[in-house]
C-alpha positions as CSV (number, residue, x, y, z in Angstrom):
1,M,97.9,100.6,95.7
2,K,95.5,100.3,98.2
3,S,98.1,99.6,100.9
4,L,100.4,102.1,99.5
5,A,97.3,105.0,100.3
6,H,97.1,103.4,103.9
7,F,100.6,103.6,104.1
8,L,100.7,107.2,103.7
9,L,97.7,107.7,105.3
10,A,100.0,106.6,108.6
11,A,102.6,108.3,107.7
12,L,101.4,111.5,106.9
13,L,99.0,111.1,110.4
14,L,102.6,110.6,112.7
15,V,104.3,113.7,110.7
16,L,101.2,116.1,111.4
17,P,100.9,116.1,114.9
18,V,105.0,117.0,115.3
19,S,104.3,119.9,112.7
20,G,101.3,121.4,115.0
21,A,103.6,121.3,118.3
22,A,106.6,122.8,116.5
23,A,104.0,125.9,115.5
24,H,102.3,125.8,118.6
25,E,100.9,129.2,119.9
26,Y,99.0,130.6,123.0
27,K,96.0,133.8,123.3
28,A,95.8,136.1,125.9
29,G,93.5,138.8,125.5
30,N,94.7,140.9,122.0
31,L,97.9,139.6,122.6
32,Q,99.2,136.3,120.3
33,I,102.3,134.3,121.6
34,H,104.1,132.1,118.7
35,H,105.7,129.1,119.3
36,P,108.0,129.9,122.5
37,A,111.5,128.0,121.9
38,A,114.7,127.3,124.0
39,K,118.1,125.9,122.5
40,A,119.3,122.8,124.0
41,T,122.2,123.5,126.2
42,L,125.8,121.7,126.8
43,P,125.8,119.9,129.5
44,G,127.3,122.0,132.5
45,Q,125.8,125.1,130.8
46,P,124.8,127.4,133.5
47,V,122.0,129.4,131.1
48,G,119.8,128.6,128.2
49,G,118.3,131.7,126.0
50,G,114.5,131.2,125.0
51,F,112.5,132.7,121.8
52,F,109.1,133.7,120.9
53,T,106.7,136.2,118.9
54,I,104.2,138.5,120.6
55,I,101.6,139.9,118.4
56,N,99.5,142.6,119.9
57,N,96.2,142.4,117.7
58,G,94.6,145.9,120.4
59,G,94.4,149.5,119.8
60,D,96.1,149.1,123.9
61,P,100.3,148.6,124.4
62,D,100.9,146.1,126.9
63,R,104.6,145.2,128.5
64,L,106.0,142.1,129.2
65,V,107.5,142.8,132.8
66,S,108.4,139.2,133.9
67,I,108.5,134.8,133.0
68,T,108.8,132.7,135.7
69,S,109.8,128.9,135.2
70,P,110.7,125.9,137.3
71,V,113.9,125.0,135.1
72,S,115.4,128.3,136.8
73,D,115.1,130.8,139.8
74,D,116.3,133.7,137.7
75,V,114.4,134.6,134.2
76,Q,115.4,137.7,132.6
77,L,114.3,139.1,129.6
78,H,117.7,140.7,127.8
79,T,119.1,142.4,124.3
80,M,121.9,142.2,122.7
81,T,123.6,144.6,120.2
82,M,126.6,145.1,118.2
83,E,128.4,148.0,119.6
84,N,132.6,148.8,117.7
85,D,132.2,144.9,116.7
86,V,131.2,143.5,120.6
87,M,128.3,141.9,121.7
88,Q,126.8,143.7,124.6
89,M,124.4,141.8,126.8
90,R,121.9,143.9,128.7
91,R,119.0,142.8,131.1
92,L,116.1,145.1,130.7
93,A,114.8,145.6,134.0
94,D,111.5,147.0,132.6
95,G,110.4,144.9,130.7
96,I,109.6,144.4,126.9
97,D,107.7,146.7,125.2
98,V,104.3,145.8,123.0
99,P,103.0,148.1,121.1
100,A,99.4,148.2,120.0
101,G,98.8,146.6,116.7
102,G,102.6,145.9,116.4
103,T,104.9,142.6,116.2
104,V,107.5,142.2,119.2
105,K,110.1,139.6,118.2
106,L,112.3,138.2,120.6
107,E,115.1,136.1,118.4
108,P,119.0,135.6,118.4
109,G,120.9,137.8,117.7
110,G,118.1,141.0,119.4
111,L,115.6,140.7,122.2
112,H,115.7,137.0,124.5
113,V,114.6,135.6,127.5
114,M,117.8,134.2,129.4
115,F,117.1,131.3,132.3
116,M,120.2,131.9,134.3
117,G,121.8,129.1,136.2
118,I,119.6,126.3,134.5
119,K,118.8,123.2,137.2
120,A,119.3,120.6,134.0
121,P,120.4,121.1,130.7
122,F,117.7,121.7,127.7
123,K,117.4,118.7,125.6
124,E,116.6,118.4,122.3
125,G,112.9,117.5,121.7
126,E,111.7,118.1,125.5
127,S,109.4,120.7,126.4
128,F,109.2,123.1,129.7
129,P,106.5,125.2,131.3
130,A,106.8,128.8,131.8
131,T,104.5,131.8,132.7
132,L,104.8,135.0,130.7
133,N,103.6,138.4,133.2
134,F,102.2,140.8,131.1
135,E,101.3,144.5,132.4
136,K,97.7,144.4,131.3
137,A,96.9,140.7,129.7
138,G,98.3,139.1,132.8
139,P,100.3,135.9,133.5
140,V,100.0,133.5,130.3
141,D,101.0,129.5,130.6
142,V,103.1,128.3,127.6
143,Q,105.5,125.6,126.6
144,F,109.0,126.3,125.9
145,N,109.8,123.7,122.8
146,V,113.5,122.9,123.3
147,E,115.1,123.0,119.5
148,A,119.0,121.7,118.0
149,F,121.5,124.0,119.8
150,R,123.7,125.7,116.8
151,P,126.5,127.6,117.4
152,A,127.3,131.6,118.0
153,S,129.0,131.4,115.2
154,Q,125.9,130.8,112.9
155,G,124.1,134.2,114.0
156,E,122.7,132.5,117.8
157,A,122.6,134.7,120.3
158,G,123.4,131.8,122.7
159,G,127.0,130.7,122.8
160,D,128.6,128.6,125.8
161,T,129.0,132.5,128.0
162,H,126.7,135.0,129.1
163,K,127.0,138.2,131.0
164,A,124.9,140.8,131.5
165,H,125.7,144.5,131.3
């Protein structure tokens, strides 16, 4: 029985760091950034999508104005909407507002990050650095975890092509 308890404890210790890494978060002033993640890409795919949640616990609004990363020389903030059954992607050159006391989700099918002209495929299980630049909170260094790719047919906003409008 003692060896079974040791086995279960060892198994639990192996799992805990993985689950902690999957739910990573960052803080800058009153802002919390939860779980920056990117979807794995296919070889030769020129773009990658990124997602995370921003929670503003403060009384003043802020704005995510840009993102930089060594994986791409051109990181853009985008929105996706459906218009007349056609998916429309649009670059948000002015950034993304983060209201006071509010939450903003960058997720498939809505607001998201586009890493344009990526230098190498995003591989599941890897991670890469990026800096989120906020108007008031300033720069926040984060790590994007690369997660499994799911085809656009399953509701993802990042298939193998992407055109900005």
